[in-house]
Every structure is written in C-alpha cells, then in structure tokens.
C-alpha positions in Angstrom: -0.1 0.1 -0.1 0.8 3.6 -1.0 -0.7 5.9 0.4 -0.7 9.5 2.7 -2.5 8.7 5.0 0.2 6.7 7.6 -0.1 5.0 11.1 3.0 5.1 13.1 2.7 2.4 16.0 4.3 -0.5 18.0 8.0 1.8 19.3 8.7 4.1 21.8 7.5 7.5 20.6 9.4 9.7 22.0 7.0 13.0 21.8 9.3 16.0 22.7 6.4 18.4 23.6 5.8 19.7 27.0 5.4 17.0 28.8 8.3 14.8 27.5 4.7 12.2 26.8 6.4 8.7 25.0 2.7 6.9 23.4 1.7 4.6 21.5 1.2 5.7 17.6 1.1 8.7 16.0 -0.8 9.4 12.7 -0.6 11.7 9.4 -2.2 13.2 6.6 -0.4 13.8 4.3 2.5 16.2 5.0 1.1 16.8 8.8 0.2 14.8 12.2 -2.9 14.6 13.1 -3.4 12.7 15.8 -0.9 11.1 18.9 -1.5 9.7 21.8 -3.3 5.5 21.8 -3.2 3.0 19.3 -7.2 3.3 19.6 -7.1 7.5 19.9 -5.0 7.7 16.8 -7.3 5.4 14.5 -11.1 6.8 15.6 -9.0 10.5 14.9 -8.0 10.1 11.5 -10.2 11.6 9.4 -13.3 10.5 8.0 -12.1 9.7 4.1 -9.3 8.2 4.9 -11.0 5.1 5.8 -9.7 2.3 4.9 -7.0 3.3 3.3 -4.7 4.0 5.9 -1.2 2.9 6.0 -0.4 0.9 9.3 3.5 1.0 9.9 5.8 -1.0 12.2 8.0 -0.1 13.8 9.1 -3.2 15.7 10.6 -1.6 18.7 12.7 1.5 17.2 12.6 4.4 18.7 10.8 7.5 17.1 11.4 11.2 17.8 11.2 14.5 16.1 13.6 14.8 12.8 16.4 16.4 14.2 17.5 20.3 13.6 20.8 22.2 13.0 20.5 25.6 15.1 24.0 26.5 13.6 26.3 25.5 10.7 26.7 26.2 7.9 24.6 24.7 4.8 25.4 22.8 2.1 29.9 23.5 2.9 30.7 20.0 4.0 28.6 19.2 0.0 32.3 21.2 -1.3 34.6 19.6 0.7 33.1 16.5 -0.4 33.1 17.8 -3.9 36.0 19.7 -5.1 38.3 20.4 -2.3 40.8 18.7 -0.4 39.7 17.6 3.1 42.6 17.6 5.2 40.7 17.3 8.4 42.4 14.7 11.3 41.5 12.0 13.6 39.0 11.3 14.7 37.5 12.6 11.3 40.2 12.9 8.7 43.8 11.4 8.1 46.3 15.0 8.4 48.9 13.6 11.4 51.4 15.6 10.0 52.1 18.8 6.9 53.3 15.7 4.6 50.0 14.2 4.7 48.4 17.8 4.0 51.1 18.4 1.4 50.4 14.9 0.2 47.1 15.3 -0.2 46.5 19.6 -1.4 49.2 17.5 -4.8 47.0 15.3 -5.0 43.8 17.6 -5.8 46.6 19.8 -7.8 47.2 16.5 -10.0 43.5 17.4 -10.5 43.4 20.6 -11.5 43.6 22.7 -14.5 47.4 24.3 -14.9 46.1 28.3 -13.6 43.0 27.3 -11.5 42.4 27.6 -7.9 42.9 24.7 -5.9 41.9 24.7 -2.6 41.9 22.0 1.1 39.4 22.3 3.4 39.2 21.4 7.4 42.4 21.4 8.3 43.1 21.5 11.8 47.2 22.6 13.3 46.6 22.2 16.1 46.0 18.5 15.6 49.4 18.3 13.1 53.5 17.2 14.4 54.8 20.6 13.1 51.4 22.4 15.7 51.9 24.9 12.8 49.7 26.7 9.6 51.9 25.3 6.2 52.9 28.6 5.2 53.9 29.9 1.1 56.9 28.8 0.5 56.7 25.3 1.1 52.6 25.5 -0.5 54.8 26.6 -3.9 57.1 23.6 -4.2 53.1 21.6 -4.6 52.7 24.2 -7.5 53.4 27.2 -8.9 51.0 27.9 -11.3 47.9 27.2 -9.0 46.8 29.5 -7.2 46.1 27.5 -3.8 44.0 28.2 -0.8 44.3 26.2 2.1 41.6 27.2 5.1 41.5 26.5 8.6 38.7 23.9 9.8 37.9 27.0 12.7 37.0 29.1 8.4 38.7 32.3 10.3 42.2 31.4 9.1 44.4 29.7 6.2 47.2 29.8 3.8 47.9 30.5 0.8 51.0 30.9 -2.1 52.2 33.3 -4.2 49.9 32.8 -6.8 46.8 33.0 -4.3 48.2 35.9 -3.0 48.4 38.1 -6.8 45.7 36.6 -7.4 43.5 37.8 -4.6 45.9 42.0 -4.7 47.6 41.2 -1.6 51.6 42.2 -1.9 53.9 43.1 1.1 52.9 46.6 1.1 49.0 45.3 2.4 48.6 46.2 6.1 46.3 44.8 8.8 43.0 44.9 9.2 40.6 45.4 12.5 39.5 42.0 13.4 42.3 39.9 10.9 46.3 40.5 9.7 49.0 38.9 7.2 51.1 36.9 9.2 55.5 37.5 8.0 58.6 36.2 8.8 60.9 37.1 10.9 61.9 38.9 7.7 59.3 40.8 7.3 57.7 38.9 4.0 54.1 37.6 3.9 54.2 34.2 4.7 50.8 33.5 3.0 48.9 33.1 6.4 45.9 35.4 6.8 44.1 35.7 9.4 40.5 37.1 10.4 37.0 37.7 8.1 37.8 40.7 7.3 41.3 39.9 6.0 40.5 36.9 4.4 37.8 38.8 2.2 36.1 36.0 -0.2 38.3 33.6 0.5 36.4 33.3 3.8 33.1 32.7 2.3 32.4 28.4 2.9 30.6 29.2 -1.7 34.7 30.8 -3.0 35.1 29.2 -6.3 32.0 27.9 -6.2 29.4 29.1 -9.2 25.5 28.5 -9.7 25.7 24.5 -11.3 28.7 23.1 -8.0 26.9 24.8 -6.0 23.6 23.1 -6.5 25.6 19.9 -6.9 27.1 20.8 -2.9 23.5 21.0 -1.9 22.4 17.5 -2.9 25.3 16.0 -1.3 25.6 18.1 1.4 21.3 16.9 1.4 22.3 13.4 1.4 24.7 13.4 4.2 22.0 15.8 6.4 18.9 13.2 5.7 21.5 10.5 6.1 22.2 11.5 9.8 18.1 12.2 10.0 17.8 16.5 10.1 15.5 17.7 7.9 16.4 20.9 9.4 19.1 22.6 8.3 21.1 26.6 8.5 23.6 28.6 6.9 25.1 31.1 10.1 26.5 32.8 7.5 25.2 33.9 4.3 26.6 37.1 2.2 25.0 39.3 -1.1 26.3 36.5 -3.2 25.4 33.7 -1.4 21.9 34.6 -1.5 21.5 34.5 -4.8 22.3 30.9 -4.9 19.3 29.7 -2.2 17.1 32.4 -4.1 17.4 31.0 -7.0 17.2 27.3 -5.6 14.4 28.7 -3.9 12.6 29.2 -7.0 13.3 25.8 -7.9 10.1 24.0 -5.9 11.3 21.7 -3.4 15.2 21.2 -2.8 13.9 17.7 -0.8 15.5 20.0 2.5 13.8 22.9 4.6 16.6 25.8 5.2 17.7 28.8 7.9 19.4 31.0 6.2 21.2 34.2 8.1 22.2 36.7 5.9 24.8 39.0 7.9 24.4 42.8 8.8 26.1 44.6 7.4 23.8 44.6 3.7 21.0 45.4 5.5 18.9 47.4 6.2 19.3 48.1 1.8 19.3 43.9 1.6 15.5 43.7 3.2 14.1 46.8 1.8 15.0 47.1 -1.9 17.2 44.0 -2.2 16.8 40.5 -2.7 14.8 40.0 0.7 12.5 42.4 -0.4 11.7 39.8 -3.1 12.2 36.5 -1.4 10.2 33.8 -3.1 7.1 33.1 -1.5 5.9 29.9 0.3 9.3 28.7 0.0 11.1 26.2 2.0 14.2 28.3 2.4 13.2 30.7 5.0 15.4 34.0 5.8 16.5 33.6 9.7 18.7 36.0 12.0 20.5 38.5 11.1 24.5 37.5 11.9 27.4 38.8 13.3 31.0 38.4 14.9 32.6 39.7 17.9 35.2 37.4 18.5 37.1 34.6 16.7 38.0 30.8 17.0 40.3 28.8 20.1 42.4 26.8 17.6 43.9 30.2 16.1 43.3 31.6 19.7 41.8 34.8 18.1 38.4 33.7 20.8 38.1 37.4 23.3 39.0 36.2 26.8 39.3 37.9 30.1 41.8 36.0 31.3 45.2 34.9 28.7 44.7 31.8 26.8 46.7 29.1 29.1 49.8 28.6 26.9 50.9 30.7 23.8 50.7 29.0 19.9 54.7 30.8 19.4 56.3 30.2 23.0 55.4 33.7 23.6 53.6 35.5 26.1 49.9 34.1 26.8 47.6 37.1 25.2 43.4 37.0 26.3 42.6 37.4 22.2 41.7 39.7 20.2 37.6 41.4 19.3 36.8 40.7 15.6 34.8 44.0 15.8 35.1 47.8 17.2 32.8 47.9 20.2 31.6 50.9 19.0 30.6 49.5 15.6 29.3 46.2 17.9 26.8 48.5 19.4 25.3 50.4 16.3 24.6 46.7 14.3 23.1 45.7 17.5 21.0 48.3 18.0 20.5 48.4 13.8 18.9 45.0 13.7 17.2 45.4 17.1 15.3 48.5 16.0 14.6 47.2 12.6 12.9 44.3 14.4 14.8 41.4 13.2 16.1 39.1 16.1 20.2 38.5 15.9 22.7 35.2 16.3 26.3 36.2 16.7 29.7 34.4 17.1 31.2 35.4 20.6 33.8 32.7 21.3 35.5 33.8 24.6 33.9 35.4 27.8 35.6 39.4 27.3 33.3 38.7 23.4 30.5 37.8 25.4 30.5 40.8 27.8 30.6 43.4 24.8 27.9 41.6 23.1 25.8 41.5 26.5 27.0 45.5 26.1 25.1 45.8 23.3 21.8 44.0 24.0 21.4 45.6 26.6 22.1 48.7 25.8 19.4 48.2 23.0 17.1 46.1 24.7 17.3 49.7 26.9 16.0 52.4 24.1 14.1 49.9 22.9 12.4 47.1 24.6 11.1 44.4 22.6 10.1 41.2 24.0 10.5 37.7 23.5 13.1 39.0 21.1 15.5 35.6 20.8 18.3 37.2 20.3 21.1 34.1 20.4 24.3 34.2 21.1 26.3 32.0 19.5 29.2 29.0 21.1 29.9 30.6 24.4 32.5 27.9 25.3 33.3 29.8 28.5 30.5 32.0 29.6 30.3 32.3 32.6 27.5 32.0 35.4 26.8 35.0 35.7 26.7 36.2 32.2 24.5 33.0 31.7 22.5 35.2 35.4 22.8 38.2 33.0 21.2 36.4 30.2 18.5 34.7 31.9 17.3 38.4 33.4 17.6 39.8 29.3 15.9 36.9 27.3 19.6 36.1 25.7 19.4 32.1 24.3 22.4 30.7 23.2 23.8 28.0 20.9 27.0 25.6 22.6 29.4 24.1 20.6 29.1 21.1 22.8 31.7 19.2 19.7 34.5 21.3 20.6 34.1 18.5 23.7 35.0 15.9 21.8 37.2 17.0 19.1 39.6 19.4 20.7 38.6 19.3 24.5 41.8 17.7 25.2 42.9 20.6 23.9 41.5 23.3 25.8 43.3 21.4 28.4 46.4 21.3 28.2 46.7 23.8 25.5 44.2 27.5 25.3 42.3 26.9 28.5 44.0 24.8 31.0 42.2 22.8 33.1 39.7 25.0 35.5 38.1 26.3 32.1 38.4 23.9 29.6 36.0 21.8 32.0 33.7 24.9 31.4 33.3 24.6 27.9 30.0 24.2 25.8 28.4 24.6 30.1 25.0 23.5 29.7 25.0 22.3 32.6 24.3 25.7 33.5 23.1 27.5 31.4 19.8 24.8 32.8 20.5 25.8 36.7 20.5 29.6 35.3 17.4 29.1 33.0 18.9 29.9 29.6 17.1 27.9 26.8 20.1 26.4 24.6 20.6 24.6 22.0 23.7 22.4 20.6 25.0 22.6 17.1 28.1 20.9 15.0 29.1 24.0 12.9 29.0 21.7 9.5 31.7 21.9 8.4 33.4 22.4 11.1 33.0 19.5 12.5 30.2 17.0 10.3 27.0 16.9 11.4 26.2 14.2 13.7 23.3 14.4 15.6 23.5 11.8 17.9 27.1 12.0 19.1 27.2 15.7 19.4 23.8 14.6 21.6 26.6 12.4 23.4 29.2 14.9 23.9 26.8 17.3 25.9 25.2 14.1 27.7 28.9 13.0 28.8 31.4 15.3 28.3 34.4 12.7 27.5 37.1 14.5 24.9 38.7 12.0 22.2 41.4 10.8 24.4 38.0 9.7 27.3 38.9 12.6 29.5 35.9 13.8 31.4 35.4 17.5 31.0 32.9 19.0 33.9 30.8 16.5 35.1 28.7 19.4 36.5 27.6 20.8 32.9 26.6 17.0 32.7 23.3 17.1 30.9 20.4 14.7 31.1 19.7 12.7 27.0 16.9 14.3 27.5 17.9 17.3 27.9 20.2 17.2 24.7 17.8 15.9 22.5 15.3 18.8 23.1 18.5 21.1 22.5 18.4 19.5 18.9 14.5 19.3 18.4 12.1 21.4 20.3 14.6 24.1 21.4 16.1 24.4 18.0 12.6 24.6 16.6 12.1 27.9 18.9 15.5 29.1 18.8 14.2 29.9 15.1 10.5 30.4 15.6 9.9 27.7 14.4 8.2 25.7 16.5 5.2 25.8 16.6 5.8 24.1 12.8 8.2 21.3 14.0 10.2 20.5 16.8 8.4 17.6 18.6 5.5 15.5 17.3 2.0 16.8 17.7 -0.8 17.7 15.9 -1.2 19.7 13.3 2.8 20.1 13.2 4.7 18.6 10.6 6.1 15.3 10.3 9.4 15.0 10.4 10.9 11.7 12.1 14.1 10.0 12.3 13.5 6.5 13.3 16.3 5.1 16.0 17.7 1.9 16.4 17.9 2.3 19.9 15.6 4.5 22.9 18.7 7.8 23.5 17.8 8.0 27.1 17.9 4.0 27.8 21.0 4.3 26.1 22.8 7.7 27.2 26.1 6.7 28.2 26.8 5.5 25.0 24.4 7.9 22.1 27.0 7.6 20.0 26.2 4.2 19.1 22.6 5.0 18.7 21.9 4.8 14.9 18.9 6.8 12.7 17.2 3.7 11.3 15.6 6.0 8.4 14.2 9.7 8.1 10.7 10.9 7.8 9.8 14.4 6.1 6.8 16.0 5.8 5.0 13.1 5.9 7.1 10.6 3.5 10.7 8.7 3.9 13.7 10.3 2.4 15.9 8.6 3.4 16.1 4.4 4.7 19.9 1.8 6.2 19.3 -0.3 3.5 
C-alpha cells in the first residue's frame, strides 16, 4: 500500500512535547501530524475520508523522535568539501597528522586540476598536526606555482595561500593588517602566506569561495543527502553574504529542494537587503526561509583569537599568552546591534570568548533599554566559556545560546592542555550551568567545522568526553532528554519555528527520525545509536539499506 495516510505504532515514540510524553501511536495525513496518543485514539481521529486508506507502519520496537534540527551550521559547505576540495581533516575525522599529509593531499588535488585553476584545501587543524603550525607560502609554492592554492583552517577563521593565490587576491608586501584580520610575516618581514580573520581573508573566507550556481546545486544535493542520512530535516546556513543569498534564492525558486533551510543574512547588508534588495522579493512559500541576521565579536580558540578576559593557558609561538582579540570595535558592535534590533530582526552573534560575550551582552542590553522588545530571542552562538554571571545576565535579558558541544570531543584535550587549562576547560560549553540559570539553549556541530552527527553531538553534551576519554566538567553534563530537546524543539524555538516542527504533536510537520535504540536508555553510549530512517513531510527520504 502506498498512501499519504499513515499510522506509526509498535515502537518507542518520544513526542518531546512540553511533558516529554511517550505514546503508542502517531497518525499523519500528507505532510502533517493528525493525532498522537493510544492506537485506538489515533485510529478514531484519522479523517473520515481516510477510512480504508490508512497504512499502518510497524516500528518493530524502534524509537521514533522528532527529526533533528541544525541550530547553527553552514549548509551546504560539507558538500563543497566532498566534491571540490582536498579534505585535510585530522583524526578522528580525517587522516592528516603532519604537514607531509597535508602536502600530499593538496598535491593530489593539484594533479587533478588544470593549470591556472584554483586548488583549495579545507578542514585543516594545525593544532592536531605534529608540527603544530599552518603551512606557509613557500611550502605551498613547492607543490605548485602554476595553481593558486588556498588552504583554509577547520575553524574557518584563517588560512594559508601560496604566492600565486596572494597575487590573484591583490595581496602584496605593502598590504597592512586591518581590524579583525592580519597578514602573517616571517622573521624578515615578508608575507608567509597565512591570513587570519574574516576581514583579511575577504572572499577566500566565504564558504562558497570558487562556487558557481552549478557547483552550488551539486554541493547542495551532496550535503542534503548527508543531513538526511543523519535525521536532520531543517538545516541552517549561518553566514550568508549577498552572493550566497542569490544562490539560495535560485534554489528556492525551483520548488521543494528536499530539505528545509534557515539562511542567516550577514548584518552589513541591512537594511538595503530587506527594503529594496533581494530580501524584499524573497520567494513566497519557500522551503528556504530567511532567519536571524548574523554578527561576530571574535574568532576561534584554535587560532587563539577568541576574546578572553584572562589569557590563554599557553602561547602558540612560545611567547607570552594573551587574551585573543575582538573582531569588531565596541562602538561598531553597539551600532550594528541597535540597527538590527530596531529594524525588528532577531540577531545571532558568534561569540567564543567571555570578553567577546561581555561586549555582546553590553550591546544587547543597551539596545533593549532604548527599545524594549519582548521575546526577541537574540542568540549568542558558541559561548564556549560563558561564566555564571553572564548566564544570569542572559536570563534577565532574554538572550538564548547555542553551544558548540562537539568541541568537547574534538578539541577538549587541547582546551585542557593548551587553550584554557584544566579549570576553564571543565566549563567549556556549560550547558549544565545554562540549565540551572534558566537559559534556554541548543547544541550544534557548526558543520563543516565538525560533521553533522546529531547523536554524537548529544553524546558530547551528555557525557562530556574528549577524544582521549577525559571527562570535562561532570557538573556541566545534561540529561539525554535535555540533549534531545536541545536538538529538536528548542532548536525549532530558537528560530521561531516551534509551532511548525520540533516535536511530535498534532498540526506540526510529519518530520521524524527513527532510531535503532532509545537514546535515553542508552545515554552512556548515545554515539552508538543509529538513525535507521528519516521521514520528512510525511515521506521516507532515507532508509538504512
């Protein structure tokens, strides 16, 4: 039987509603949930016209949860890496353990690329390489002087270029550092090819660098397949400049792209974008919706550009540890926050360090004092070292947070030994403290910084184990139920979509992930639970073979 009317039963159905109810059956018609409860109740509440035309699906004891929602990521960047870039990730994700590995992988991409065309490497993490540093210009020149080569860091906050890439981008020995960005030099003052900061990297820092419309759609399709395989039906692109927004609009105009999306325009293009530009003419009834506007206060921990109130634990170059740096002047941040708030937008702001978060909360408080607004849901992104006093302030201001909990696994050991030291490392991504302070939060992978793996991400937040097995901050653990809510209903709420998705309740979209096991019962081994089927808008869009 193939019908739009279905009843799912004989499994462990976790609704993630306000009471975290578990029910016997769920009935859907088309793309919507019709009824939730006992099997008899659901059968009785199916529309009369569906009588005799209902498919009963046996879950065979498996667990059904709402489909996962990505609260912060860069869709479809993972698809671009898969198709067009040398993947330079280190274990446990990739194979690069030394610069020799990096050079080999970049060289393989050069061999596949016509002379004169760009070669790009991605996902490089210098802190996981034996040499502990980025490649330099001369080393990349040894691979090729006939291809412009650009290798971007896993954080997305820095990269290294060869001489031809610098030339193509108009970067010369006379180029000066700018706010939030710098051009590294060797002992003789010559550019060494390393560039740090979004302002300095310019277009090379865009996730869609070297991507045209055709490549965008191919990358989109590849990334969609990955997300659906892991139970994600609402993705996000959290940094969309005008050129990328144009590509998303092209896809939106073509109908259902097979996944739903929230796209965050960058702050600097407002208000023009929304008053007279593309935003004013965004396709109606689209599956790709415009979301909050995006800002930055600082950089990354791996590059020691997160802006801290106390210095990093160690210095990368053996010098004196510093406190990182802001990516924006305080007055500019205040101005941008006020502009966006007064225009009525929700604001998402990347803020890794606690000094950056102090500055952000000051700006948000000033904007709210001048123009009070209920239920704004302004969101602090990452919040890796939020202090208890900051969380209390966030609760008072109504500010929410999305934690980069995957950092615990991928870089937790580095936080412990190098970035923050034992005391502060035990507080990274302090979801436990946020919960106690009454601050609503979500958790994210920030794909493609770390791959979109919802169950592994939940495992990170629940068990707080690094890749070596060290536990960071037992008091910051959250329950598996809280982690599930953070990746479903709370993630929907954080972008004002809680009435449409995020829980299994009548009237909402029929978006589900069917799991091999109960994630609450398996909280100690959440990373071993698998998605066996993904259902989007009432249709099975991926199923384990």
